[in-house]
C-alpha positions, -999 to +999 in steps of 0.1 A: -736+153+385-740+145+349-769+121+343-773+118+306-801+098+288-809+087+253-838+072+234-820+039+233-829+032+269-866+038+260-865+016+230-848-012+250-876-010+276-903-012+250-886-039+229-866-065+248-851-077+215-835-043+210-803-058+224-798-076+191-807-044+172-781-024+191-755-051+183-763-049+146-758-012+148-720-018+151-719-019+113-729+017+111-702+029+134-672+007+126-661+027+095-652+055+120-625+032+135-594+022+116-591-016+110-555-017+121-550+002+154-520-016+169-501+017+169-528+035+189-515+036+225-550+046+237-560+010+230-532-005+251-533-013+288-497-001+296-488+011+331-482+046+316-498+062+286-477+069+256-488+105+252-464+117+226-476+092+200-512+103+202-529+125+176-563+140+174-574+112+151-560+085+174-578+101+204-611+100+186-606+065+172-594+052+205-623+064+225-648+052+199-633+018+198-632+016+236-668+027+236-679+000+212-659-026+231-675-016+264-711-015+250-706-050+234-692-064+266-718-047+288-747-062+268-731-097+270-728-094+307-764-083+310-776-111+288-757-136+309-773-123+342-807-121+326-805-158+315-798-169+351-829-178+370-817-161+402-787-142+413-772-143+448-754-113+463-720-130+458-729-135+421-740-099+418-705-088+424-685-117+409-706-120+377-721-086+372-705-056+389-669-067+388-670-077+351-687-044+343-658-026+361-632-046+342-648-037+308-655+000+316-620+007+330-603+008+296-629+033+283-626+054+315-588+055+312-589+064+275-614+092+280-595+106+310-564+107+288-582+127+262-595+151+289-559+158+301-547+164+265-577+188+258-568+208+289-530+209+285-524+208+247-538+221+214-541+186+201-579+187+200-603+215+190-633+221+212-655+206+185-635+174+182-632+170+220-670+175+224-676+147+199-653+124+218-669+133+251-704+127+237-694+093+223-679+082+257-710+095+276-733+076+253-715+043+260-710+049+298-746+058+303-755+021+299-744+015+334-770+039+348-799+033+325-802-004+329-833-016+347-817-049+354-786-034+370-806-008+389-830-032+405-803-058+412-783-032+431-813-017+448-825-050+461-790-060+473-785-027+491-819-029+508-815-065+519-778-064+530-771-029+540-756-038+574-736-068+561-717-053+532-681-039+532-682-001+530-669+002+494-694-025+482-722-006+499-709+026+483-709+009+448-745-003+452-755+032+465-741+048+434-759+025+409-791+029+429-789+067+431-779+073+395-805+048+383-832+065+403-822+100+390-821+086+355-858+075+358-854+038+363-886+037+384-907+058+360-934+043+338-926+043+301-946+075+292-929+095+320-895+081+311-901+093+275-909+128+288-878+128+309-857+120+279-872+148+259-868+173+288-831+165+291-827+167+254-842+202+256-819+212+285-789+201+265-801+219+234-806+251+253-773+248+271-755+243+238-771+274+224-763+294+255-727+283+257-722+290+220-734+325+223-714+332+255-683+317+239-688+339+209-689+371+230-660+359+251-638+355+219-650+388+205-641+409+236-608+427+231-597+460+247-564+474+234-543+490+262-517+514+249-507+534+280-476+517+294-475+541+323-508+528+336-494+492+336-462+500+355-474+483+387-489+453+370-473+419+380-453+401+353-478+372+351-506+396+342-485+415+316-475+382+301-512+371+299-521+404+282-491+408+259-494+405+222-457+406+216-426+386+226-417+411+254-445+415+280-429+446+293-430+464+260-465+454+247-487+458+228-513+446+253-549+435+249-574+429+277-595+398+271-623+382+290-601+358+310-579+387+323-607+410+334-607+401+370-570+405+377-570+437+355-595+453+379-571+447+408-543+467+392-559+493+370-554+528+385-579+544+361-614+546+377-631+553+344-614+523+327-623+501+357-659+510+353-658+504+316-643+469+321-667+460+349-696+471+328-685+450+299-684+419+322-718+428+338-735+432+304-723+400+287-754+387+269-767+420+258-747+428+227-753+423+190-766+388+183-763+379+220-795+397+228-814+364+229-794+351+259-822+360+282-844+335+263-819+307+266-816+313+304-854+311+307-855+279+286-828+262+307-846+270+339-879+257+325-863+225+311-846+219+344-879+222+363-896+198+339-868+172+346-874+175+383-912+174+382-912+143+361-890+126+387-913+137+415-895+167+429-911+201+435-881+220+419-848+214+403-831+227+435-848+199+455-837+174+429-801+186+429-799+180+466-801+142+461-764+142+452-752+166+479-737+163+514-759+191+527-791+171+525-818+196+517-825+231+503-836+243+538-804+231+554-784+250+528-804+282+532-802+279+570-764+278+569-762+307+544-785+328+566-763+320+597-732+331+578-749+362+566-756+374+601-719+376+607-707+387+573-732+415+565-722+438+594-685+431+587-690+441+551-705+475+560-675+482+583-650+470+556-665+493+529-665+522+552-628+516+561-619+511+524-637+544+515-616+562+541-584+546+529-591+556+492-599+592+503-567+595+523-549+583+491-563+609+468-596+593+456-623+618+466-654+600+454-675+572+471-663+538+459-684+518+435-686+481+434-660+479+405-635+499+426-632+474+454-606+450+438-582+479+431-584+496+465-585+463+484-552+454+468-538+489+474-547+487+511-532+452+514-500+465+499-498+496+522-511+482+554-495+447+553-466+450+529-484+426+506-468+436+472-471+407+448-441+416+427-419+418+458-435+389+475-431+365+446-393+367+449-396+347+481-415+319+465-394+301+438-415+273+424-390+246+432-386+257+469-424+258+474-429+224+458-402+208+479-417+223+511-452+211+501-438+176+495-423+177+530-456+187+545-475+159+528-449+134+541-451+148+576-489+148+577-498+117+557-466+096+554-463+098+516-432+105+496-430+121+461-401+107+440-397+121+405-391+093+380-376+097+345-382+080+312-420+082+314-436+096+283-454+129+288-475+154+267-451+183+270-414+189+278-420+205+312-443+178+325-429+158+355-439+124+368-438+115+404-441+081+420-461+084+453-447+060+479-459+050+513-431+063+536-432+032+558-434+003+534-419+023+504-445+006+483-458+027+453-495+038+458-500+062+430-484+083+402-488+120+397-482+141+365-473+177+372-475+203+343-466+235+360-458+262+335-476+285+312-479+276+275-499+293+247-522+263+245-533+266+281-562+289+284-569+287+321-553+309+349-560+287+379-548+251+385-566+221+371-565+186+386-579+156+366-579+119+374-562+097+348-569+064+365-587+055+397-577+028+422-592-006+414-585-041+428-608-058+403-590-081+379-555-067+373-549-042+401-547-006+390-531+021+411-543+058+408-529+083+384-537+120+385-526+150+364-522+185+379-518+215+356-510+252+362-500+282+341-472+295+363-446+318+348-417+297+336-381+304+344-368+332+322-340+358+320-319+340+345-347+339+371-364+308+383-402+304+381-415+327+408-450+323+423-474+349+436-489+340+470-522+333+452-502+308+431-489+292+462-524+288+476-536+274+443-507+249+443-517+236+477-553+235+467-548+213+436-526+189+456-553+187+482-577+176+455-552+150+444-550+135+479-585+120+477-575+102+445-540+091+458-551+080+492-584+063+483-589+028+497-619+018+477-615-014+457-637-002+428-627+025+404-664+035+402-664+048+437-626+055+443-610+089+445-634+116+434-656+093+413-686+093+437-679+123+460-709+145+467-708+177+446-706+200+476-678+179+492-656+176+461-633+206+470-631+199+508-595+184+506-585+213+484-596+240+508-582+220+537-547+220+523-550+257+514-552+265+552-517+252+555-504+278+530-512+305+556-495+287+585-464+305+596-442+274+601-453+261+567-447+294+549-412+295+563-405+260+550-417+268+515-401+303+512-366+313+502-356+344+482-344+332+448-313+355+450-300+348+486-323+321+501-337+345+528-369+334+544-400+356+542-396+385+566-414+381+599-434+413+594-450+399+563-452+364+577-471+376+607-495+395+585-506+366+563-535+358+587-547+394+583-543+391+545-567+361+546-592+380+567-590+412+547-624+421+533-637+387+543-672+400+550-675+416+516-663+385+497-684+361+518-715+382+513-709+382+475-705+344+475-737+340+497-756+362+472-745+341+442-754+309+461-788+323+470-794+336+435-786+302+420-808+284+445-838+307+440-835+306+402-839+268+403-864+267+431-889+292+417-903+305+385-896+341+393-879+362+366-841+363+372-841+401+372-868+402+399-848+376+420-817+397+416-834+430+426-848+413+457-816+396+469-790+423+461-799+448+489-798+419+514-762+410+506-744+441+493-734+474+508-735+489+473-767+499+453-776+476+424-764+491+391-794+491+367-771+479+339-760+449+359-771+418+339-744+395+353-767+366+361-770+361+323-733+352+321-733+331+353-725+301+331-716+278+360-752+276+372-767+273+337-747+242+330-739+213+353-737+235+384-774+244+386-785+248+423-749+239+433-730+272+436-733+271+474-709+241+472-680+266+472-689+279+506-700+245+519-667+229+511-647+258+527-669+255+558-662+218+562-625+222+554-621+248+581-637+225+606-613+197+596-583+220+599-593+229+634-587+193+645-550+199+635-549+233+652-562+218+684-531+196+688-507+224+677-496+231+641-459+228+649-462+196+669-451+171+641-459+140+661-494+151+669-500+164+634-490+130+620-514+112+644-543+134+633-532+132+597-532+094+598-567+095+613-579+120+586-564+098+559-580+066+573-614+081+581-621+107+555-597+106+526-601+068+522-634+075+505-651+043+518-683+061+527-701+094+519-686+127+529-710+133+558-703+099+574-666+102+568-666+136+585-684+122+615-658+094+618-631+120+618-646+147+641-670+126+661-699+150+653-717+169+625-699+199+610-704+234+624-698+268+608-679+283+637-644+274+626-650+288+591-662+321+605-633+322+629-608+316+601-622+347+583-622+368+614-660+371+615-664+354+649-646+356+682-625+326+692-644+297+707-636+280+740-611+251+734-628+218+726-614+183+726-612+167+692-626+132+693 
């Protein structure tokens, strides 16, 4: 959760007349904005954004103008409320919260548009985008650093908690929580210290990210042996290719292709070299100071937490989580480890035996696991990515996914033409309620690889959230992938991992599309707990392994044949393959992250203590991978466990569908409607929504069972 602060808030608290000073500050910033902006579509409130007319300059100018408009309007609203002698609860919404939503929505929408363009095009450099993001954040932080707004919402929430509609209660809860974590209850001196601590965190993070980005750009390993690459999938060859023909090379390994490269590289020495490069990021040339930046970030994070009254940053971070407390998280992780650690030992023993039988007569090392795991999958289960992808043409998979969403949630995806998009391959779908045929949302789908897309996995970003305040606004979301495009007479063919990723990103979109909240501030994913954000994604991924669904989304591109039963029946085994090893690795990372932000112990000491508890391999003395664990040294501090937590909850939710029979369409629709109306509507927090759906608190059993790490449970009735 990003909770930014600036000195303006402090000045405003010390000097009530600062409102006038801030307004006079417009003169300083207006020259950045063109006087005539009628041709900037970012400043219009059209139903659809005119993407093709936008330039980098218009993106910057549009967000700056929207920011200035929002700040000016926000201060006027605050002054109006401040001048009133008393404000009733009805007036709080009608004259304060609703007007704030109306004036912030144009800025949110403009900024979200820029986010999409930054991800999917080369219109904006990282430097230009960061300037835009910073400008939007400075404006939007006014909502969560206003004492008047904070205390108004806190008082209303405390006095009317049982009488408010769920989305109004949720809105008040957001302003109250964010205000508290932004120091609205601190005395001025402590508030000042919090501002400085967060400035320090940001400064250290910028330095850290700059150094890591530098080494990432610098890493290049030329690959000249075409024989070694003969079994590489086309998608990986394309990502590594420096020429027009991926099959002919030349090829270069870069940082973003390290992980898939280790899965296919048959040369053990080269695997070790590549793994060692990734494990020692932060130790080369001018990067040697990365250890200092990591130490500084941890210290600054701790200072933030202490000023706010928490014992550690890990404890502070739990305020915005579904899990509730550090102890609750650690308890769940320990429970999972009891099942995963013995399984890992057996898996590594079995993998060593397989490698030996196939000519590798040395004990496996940690870096060898990806290659031999894939080789065993291929031999034991017929899981060959190049052959398997022929059964998953993109259009067939997408059509099958749309059918599943209609069967489960009663929504239809109708492609519409004539809507302006940011690239030729982008499609726009109108999402309809299948009963009423009323449009409830729009979805932009950008499926294929382009040179300006730097990511390998899918990305889903909200363009607009649902809002019933003022002029009604329906949700819009963009989903982007880097799938191989149609080429050489073949359609776009997806690997099975691509299929799972496609399902996952659409799962994320569901909570935006199906939200029932009346306020954009809490609709969709706008106020979902960090450890619950990916629950819908992982829930829908379960369906990609369901035999009936796989049949519906498969069809050989050449003759339309469905996936052979032998492979179809092995998909469950594929999901469970090496599950203990991978879960132990995720638990280790989660525990490492939590301890780094709960203690002052040196990272190397924490690593040396934890590694033997979670890994069947000895710790390599050259392993400095925590230094490049960028996710936890940015916004994800003390939050890495969220990946496991969301998978655990998703498995429990999926079990409700299994209990009625996955091929029973009528029952699936009944459970789907209940899931839509109790969880995906987003009217309460994730924990409460889950209880509404399942009738109890979540349990880890379904997750362990889905990974083959626990025996089947006795049948239970879903409530």
